C-alpha positions in Angstrom: -9.3 22.7 12.5 -11.4 20.2 10.9 -11.0 21.9 7.5 -7.2 20.1 7.5 -8.7 17.1 6.8 -9.0 17.8 3.4 -5.4 18.8 2.7 -3.9 15.9 1.8 -5.9 16.0 -1.0 -6.1 19.2 -2.0 -2.6 20.0 -2.4 -1.4 16.9 -4.2 -4.3 17.7 -6.5 -3.8 21.3 -7.5 0.1 20.7 -7.3 -0.9 17.7 -10.6 -2.7 20.5 -12.2 -0.1 23.0 -11.9 2.6 20.9 -13.2 0.5 20.0 -16.3 0.9 23.3 -17.5 4.5 23.1 -17.7 5.4 19.5 -18.3 8.4 20.0 -20.5 10.0 22.8 -18.0 12.0 19.8 -16.6 14.3 21.7 -14.2 11.5 23.7 -12.7 9.0 21.1 -12.4 11.7 18.7 -10.8 12.3 21.5 -8.3 8.7 22.2 -7.8 7.4 18.4 -6.8 10.2 17.7 -4.7 8.9 21.0 -2.5 5.4 19.9 -2.9 5.7 16.5 -1.6 7.9 17.9 1.4 5.3 20.4 1.7 2.3 18.0 1.8 4.7 15.7 4.3 4.7 18.4 6.7 1.0 19.4 6.4 0.4 15.7 6.9 2.6 15.5 9.7 1.2 18.1 11.6 -2.1 16.6 10.8 -1.1 13.6 12.7 0.0 15.0 15.6 -2.8 16.8 15.8 -5.0 13.7 16.0 -3.0 11.5 18.2 -3.5 14.4 20.8 -6.9 15.5 20.3 -8.8 13.0 17.9 -10.5 12.4 14.9 -11.2 15.5 12.2 -13.9 15.1 10.9 -15.1 17.8 7.9 -18.5 17.9 6.8 -17.8 19.8 3.2 -20.5 22.5 1.7 -21.8 22.5 5.6 -23.8 19.8 5.3 -24.4 17.7 8.0 -23.4 13.8 8.0 -24.5 11.7 6.5 -26.0 14.2 3.8 -23.0 15.7 3.0 -19.8 14.6 1.8 -18.1 13.4 5.0 -13.9 13.8 5.0 -13.1 11.6 8.2 -9.3 11.7 9.3 -9.2 9.4 12.2 -5.9 7.9 13.6 -6.1 4.9 11.3 -6.3 7.6 8.1 -4.0 9.6 8.8 -1.4 7.0 9.4 -1.5 5.6 6.3 -1.8 9.1 4.7 1.3 10.2 6.3 3.2 6.7 5.0 2.1 7.2 1.9 3.5 11.3 1.5 6.7 9.9 2.8 6.6 7.5 -0.4 5.8 10.4 -2.3 9.2 12.0 -1.1 11.3 9.2 -2.3 10.0 8.7 -5.0 10.0 12.6 -6.1 13.8 12.4 -5.3 14.3 9.0 -7.2 12.8 10.1 -10.4 14.9 12.2 -12.7 17.5 9.5 -12.3 15.1 6.7 -13.0 13.0 8.6 -15.8 13.9 9.6 -19.2 13.1 13.5 -20.2 10.9 12.6 -22.6 9.0 9.9 -19.7 9.2 13.0 -17.6 8.0 15.3 -19.8 4.9 13.0 -20.6 3.2 14.1 -17.4 4.8 11.9 -15.0 4.6 14.9 -12.1 0.8 15.5 -12.8 -0.2 12.2 -12.7 1.8 11.2 -9.9 0.1 13.7 -7.5 -3.0 12.6 -9.0 -2.0 9.0 -7.8 -1.2 10.4 -4.4 -4.6 12.7 -4.0 -6.9 9.8 -5.2 -4.4 7.5 -2.5 -4.9 9.9 0.2 -8.5 10.6 -0.6 -9.6 6.6 -0.4 -8.5 6.8 3.2 -9.7 10.1 4.3 -13.1 9.6 3.0 -16.2 8.8 5.2 -18.6 7.0 2.7 -18.7 4.0 0.2 -19.3 5.9 -2.9 -16.5 8.8 -2.7 -14.1 5.7 -1.7 -15.3 4.0 -5.3 -14.3 8.1 -6.3 -11.2 7.9 -5.0 -10.8 4.7 -6.2 -11.3 5.8 -10.1 -9.2 8.9 -9.6 -5.9 6.8 -8.5 -6.6 4.3 -10.9 -6.7 6.6 -13.8 -3.9 7.9 -13.0 -2.3 4.6 -12.7 -3.4 3.6 -16.0 -1.2 6.8 -17.5 1.9 5.7 -15.2 2.4 2.0 -16.4 2.0 2.7 -20.0 5.1 5.7 -19.4 7.4 4.5 -21.6 4.7 3.2 -24.8 6.9 -0.5 -24.2 5.2 -3.1 -25.7 5.3 -5.0 -22.1 3.7 -1.9 -20.8 1.3 -1.7 -23.2 0.3 -5.5 -22.6 0.1 -5.4 -19.1 -1.7 -1.9 -19.2 -4.9 -3.6 -20.7 -5.0 -6.5 -18.4 -5.0 -3.7 -15.7 -7.6 -1.6 -17.2 -10.2 -4.7 -18.2 -9.8 -6.2 -14.7 -10.0 -2.7 -12.9 -13.4 -1.9 -15.2 -14.8 -4.7 -14.2 -13.9 -4.6 -10.8 -15.0 -1.3 -10.5 -18.8 -2.0 -12.2 -18.8 -4.6 -9.3 -18.1 -1.8 -7.0 -20.8 0.5 -7.8 -23.4 -2.6 -8.0 -22.3 -3.5 -4.4 -22.7 0.4 -3.4 -26.3 0.4 -4.7 -27.2 -2.8 -3.0 -25.8 -1.0 0.3 -28.4 1.8 -0.5 -31.3 -0.5 -1.2 -31.2 -2.2 2.0 -30.0 0.7 4.4 -30.9 4.1 2.5 -27.3 5.7 2.9 -23.7 5.5 1.7 -22.1 7.1 4.8 -20.1 4.6 6.7 -21.2 5.7 9.9 -24.7 5.4 9.0 -24.5 2.3 7.3 -22.5 0.8 10.5 -25.1 2.4 12.7 -28.5 1.0 10.6 -26.8 -2.9 9.5 -27.9 -3.5 13.4 -31.7 -2.9 12.6 -31.7 -4.8 9.4 -33.5 -8.2 9.2 -32.4 -9.0 5.8 -29.0 -10.6 7.1 -28.7 -12.8 4.3 -28.4 -9.6 1.9 -26.2 -8.0 3.9 -24.0 -10.9 3.8 -24.0 -11.3 -0.1 -23.3 -7.9 -0.4 -20.7 -7.9 2.5 -18.9 -11.1 0.1 -19.6 -9.0 -3.7 -17.5 -6.0 -1.5 -14.8 -8.1 -0.4 -14.4 -9.7 -3.7 -13.9 -6.2 -5.3 -11.6 -5.1 -2.4 -9.6 -8.4 -2.6 -9.1 -8.1 -6.5 -7.7 -4.5 -5.7 -5.4 -5.8 -2.7 -4.3 -8.7 -5.4 -5.7 -11.9 -2.6 -5.7 -15.6 -3.5 -6.9 -16.5 -6.4 -7.5 -12.4 -7.6 -3.9 -12.1 -7.9 -2.8 -13.2 -11.1 -3.1 -9.6 -12.5 -0.8 -8.3 -10.4 3.6 -9.5 -10.9 3.6 -8.5 -14.7 1.6 -5.4 -14.2 3.9 -3.8 -11.4 7.4 -5.5 -12.8 7.0 -3.8 -16.2 6.9 0.0 -15.5 9.4 2.5 -14.7 10.6 1.2 -11.4 9.6 4.7 -9.7 6.1 3.4 -10.9 6.7 0.0 -9.7 7.5 1.7 -6.0 4.6 3.6 -6.1 1.7 1.0 -7.3 3.9 -1.8 -4.9 3.6 0.1 -2.1 0.3 2.2 -2.2 -2.2 0.5 -4.5 -2.8 -3.0 -2.8 -2.7 -1.0 0.6 -5.7 0.6 -0.4 -7.5 -2.8 -1.5 -6.7 -4.0 2.4 -7.7 -0.7 3.8 -10.7 -1.1 2.5 -11.0 -4.8 3.8 -10.2 -2.8 7.4 -12.5 -0.6 7.5 -15.5 -2.1 6.2 -15.3 -5.2 8.0 -14.5 -3.8 11.5 -17.0 -0.5 10.7 -19.6 -2.3 8.8 -20.1 -6.4 8.1 -19.8 -7.4 12.0 -23.0 -9.3 12.0 -21.4 -12.7 10.5 -17.9 -13.1 11.9 -18.2 -17.2 11.9 -18.7 -16.6 8.0 -16.3 -13.7 6.5 -13.7 -14.0 8.9 -13.5 -17.9 8.5 -13.2 -17.0 4.6 -10.0 -14.6 5.2 -8.2 -16.8 7.5 -8.4 -19.3 4.7 -7.5 -16.6 1.7 -4.9 -15.5 4.1 -3.3 -19.0 4.1 -3.5 -19.3 0.4 -2.3 -16.0 -0.6 1.0 -16.6 1.6 1.3 -19.8 -0.1 0.9 -18.9 -3.4 2.9 -15.6 -3.3 6.0 -17.2 -2.1 5.7 -20.2 -4.8 5.6 -17.1 -7.2 8.5 -15.7 -6.1 10.3 -18.5 -5.7 9.4 -20.0 -9.6 11.4 -16.8 -11.7 14.8 -15.3 -12.5 13.7 -12.2 -13.0 14.5 -10.0 -9.8 11.5 -7.7 -10.8 9.2 -10.1 -10.6 10.3 -11.9 -7.6 9.9 -8.6 -5.6 6.5 -8.1 -7.2 5.6 -12.0 -6.3 6.6 -10.7 -2.7 3.6 -8.3 -2.7 1.0 -11.5 -2.5 2.0 -13.1 0.4 2.1 -9.8 2.6 -1.2 -9.1 1.5 -2.2 -12.5 3.5 -0.3 -11.5 6.4 -2.4 -8.4 6.4 -5.8 -10.6 5.9 -4.8 -12.8 8.6 -5.0 -10.2 11.3 -8.7 -9.4 10.1 -9.7 -12.9 10.2 -8.3 -13.2 13.8 -10.2 -10.0 14.6 -8.9 -9.4 18.1 -7.1 -6.4 19.5 -3.0 -7.7 19.3 -4.1 -9.5 15.4 -5.6 -5.9 14.3 -2.6 -3.8 16.0 -0.4 -6.8 13.6 -2.2 -5.8 10.7 -1.9 -2.0 11.2 2.2 -2.1 12.1 2.2 -4.5 9.3 0.4 -2.1 6.7 2.6 1.0 7.5 5.7 -1.6 7.9 5.3 -3.2 4.2 4.1 -0.1 2.5 7.5 1.4 3.3 9.8 -1.3 2.7 8.0 -2.3 -0.5 8.9 1.2 -1.8 12.3 0.8 -0.5 12.6 -3.1 -2.9 11.6 -1.2 -5.5 13.5 1.6 -6.0 16.5 -1.1 -4.7 14.8 -3.3 -7.7 15.2 -0.4 -10.1 19.4 0.5 -9.3 20.4 -2.8 -9.6 18.3 -3.6 -13.4 19.8 -0.1 -14.4 23.4 -0.5 -12.8 23.6 -4.6 -14.0 21.7 -3.7 -17.5 19.5 -6.8 -17.4 16.4 -8.5 -14.9 17.7 -11.5 -15.2 19.4 -13.1 -12.2 21.2 -15.7 -13.6 23.3 -13.0 -15.9 24.0 -11.2 -12.5 27.2 -11.5 -10.5 29.7 -9.9 -8.0 28.3 -6.4 -8.1 28.8 -6.0 -4.8 32.6 -5.7 -5.3 31.5 -2.4 -7.7 28.4 -1.0 -5.3 29.2 -2.4 -1.7 26.4 0.3 -0.2 23.6 -0.8 -2.5 24.6 -4.2 -2.1 24.2 -3.7 2.1 21.1 -2.0 1.5 19.6 -4.7 -0.2 20.6 -7.3 2.1 19.3 -5.1 5.1 16.1 -4.8 2.9 15.6 -8.7 2.5 15.8 -9.1 6.3 13.4 -6.8 7.2 10.7 -8.1 4.7 11.3 -11.2 5.9 10.9 -10.6 9.7 13.9 -11.1 11.3 14.2 -9.5 14.4 14.3 -6.6 15.4 13.4 -4.9 12.2 9.8 -3.9 11.4 8.4 -7.1 9.8 9.4 -8.9 12.9 7.5 -6.6 15.0 4.2 -6.8 12.9 4.4 -10.5 12.3 5.0 -11.2 16.3 1.9 -9.2 16.6 -0.3 -11.3 14.1 1.5 -14.8 15.6 0.4 -13.7 18.9 -3.2 -12.9 18.3 -3.4 -16.7 16.1 -1.9 -18.6 19.0 -4.4 -16.9 21.4 -7.2 -18.0 19.1 -5.4 -21.4 18.5 -5.4 -20.9 14.8 -2.2 -23.0 14.7 -2.8 -23.7 10.9 -2.2 -20.0 10.0 0.5 -19.5 11.9 2.5 -22.7 10.4 1.9 -21.3 7.3 2.9 -17.9 7.9 6.0 -19.5 9.6 7.0 -21.2 6.4 6.1 -18.6 3.9 8.6 -16.3 6.3 11.6 -18.5 5.7 10.2 -18.9 2.1 10.6 -15.4 1.5 13.9 -14.9 3.2 15.0 -18.0 0.7 13.5 -15.8 -2.4 15.4 -12.8 -1.3 19.0 -13.8 -0.4 18.8 -15.9 -3.7 18.9 -12.1 -5.2 21.5 -11.1 -3.0 23.7 -14.3 -3.8 22.9 -14.2 -7.2 23.3 -10.8 -8.0 25.8 -9.4 -5.5 27.8 -12.2 -4.4 30.6 -13.8 -6.8 34.0 -13.0 -8.2 34.7 -9.2 -9.4 34.2 -8.7 -13.3 36.6 -6.3 -13.9 35.2 -5.5 -17.3 31.8 -4.7 -16.0 30.6 -1.0 -16.7 30.6 1.0 -13.5 28.5 3.8 -13.0 29.1 5.1 -9.3 27.7 8.7 -9.5 24.3 6.9 -10.6 24.4 4.3 -8.0 24.9 7.5 -5.4 22.1 9.5 -6.9 19.6 6.4 -6.3 20.9 5.3 -2.8 19.3 9.1 -1.1 15.7 7.6 -1.6 16.4 4.1 -0.9 18.3 4.7 3.0 15.7 7.0 3.7 13.1 4.4 3.2 15.1 2.1 4.7 16.1 3.5 7.6 12.2 4.5 8.7 12.1 0.7 8.5 15.0 0.1 10.6 13.4 2.8 13.2 10.1 0.8 12.7 11.2 -2.3 14.3 14.1 -1.0 16.8 12.0 1.6 18.0 8.7 -0.2 18.4 7.8 1.0 21.9 7.8 3.9 20.2 5.6 3.5 17.9 3.4 0.9 19.5 0.9 2.8 21.9 -0.5 4.3 18.6 -0.7 1.4 16.9 -2.3 -0.1 19.5 -5.0 2.8 19.6 -5.6 2.2 16.4 -6.9 -1.7 17.2 -8.9 -0.5 20.5 -10.3 2.0 18.1 -11.4 -1.1 15.5 -12.6 -3.1 17.9 -15.1 -0.2 19.1 -16.8 0.5 15.7 -19.6 3.0 18.0 -16.5 5.3 18.3 -16.1 6.2 14.9 -19.6 6.4 14.5 -20.3 8.5 17.3 -17.0 11.2 16.1 -19.1 11.1 12.1 -22.9 11.6 13.2 -21.9 13.3 16.7 -24.1 11.2 18.8 
């Protein structure tokens, strides 16, 4: 059964290679893309069910036992995030044909799309630091191609910034890995976690931990390293923005969560206090950015940043309840950000502009789209009983239990401002007098609605049906609080 663990990486990788051979046969490529994403989702759902019932799957590739070979670890945290990734992928595959021009689709969109899904899944599933770097590079290579799709001037400008920043962080990542290897003699995460307890050079380990955090924080867009994100995520095609907003920063947060609950737990007074400060500043500056612009794409892009702050907050508190909140919020945010970027893409397409000041009255022409956006705004802001509320409630409970009152106040204020930034779009774009001269494209609106409604339905179920999902999330938090469980499953001690 352990061979199942690699399928979420292999299936999209092979799909990307296959579809690269006939990019111009668009009807066939679209059909295959939809079928393969559904197939991969079914496979991952089965893996999730198996892991939930039987425990982690550990694949030792090439029959090389850990820690000597390449290890794939499908534990409950990893497969939950891979499952969510593939739900986003299915929505994107059905949304893409309407969002992209034929020329953009023919320019190997689906090949790079599947490469991105493979890289993200690999980053969640890998069991060693070096292969985490490798999968980071795989997903980044795909993102470099996707961000310039269409060849607009703004896209090229932002792609250069995005490329240079990620090249720099990748160099730091390799440097940090080399330091880790020089200190503990391995890159297998389970063995690193086992050996760091016996290392006398705690100062070096703390330095390496901060360096790795800098790398992951850059990719996750933690304050003050978020400056690259808003424009880079708002200029691509909406389906690309949805993939980026839902997945890429979450890989950075996952890496922080994994590394700082498994390996670097020796100096929590230093690292986790740092996380709390940065979490609060990330929330504040993210919402300030969202309130500072009239570009609806930028408003959604800026709202990625405070969500990162919420997730980092739980890691900083570092209790079972707080980590449950981080994981719940992570899953919620992947789904709702995917839905929101697809919604904004539809809004901009139908309105013909991304400037909020030039919109108005769209709810008269597209009532379903308008109310879907209103619902998404409530979910994002964490209004009860939706999924954002469940994650924030757990985070606030964990913070109050540790008497971290300041971060609670910042979190509550940020939530109100997030809601305000979203209601600005709803009132400015959808409310107002009906414009009879406005060109209406009901067919396009209908084509956009399906994937958006699917993701929003899942968001609502994650909140309303929290009692179904919380036991699995709580199991993940208990697992993260007991790193020896991960170590034993990989090293079979």
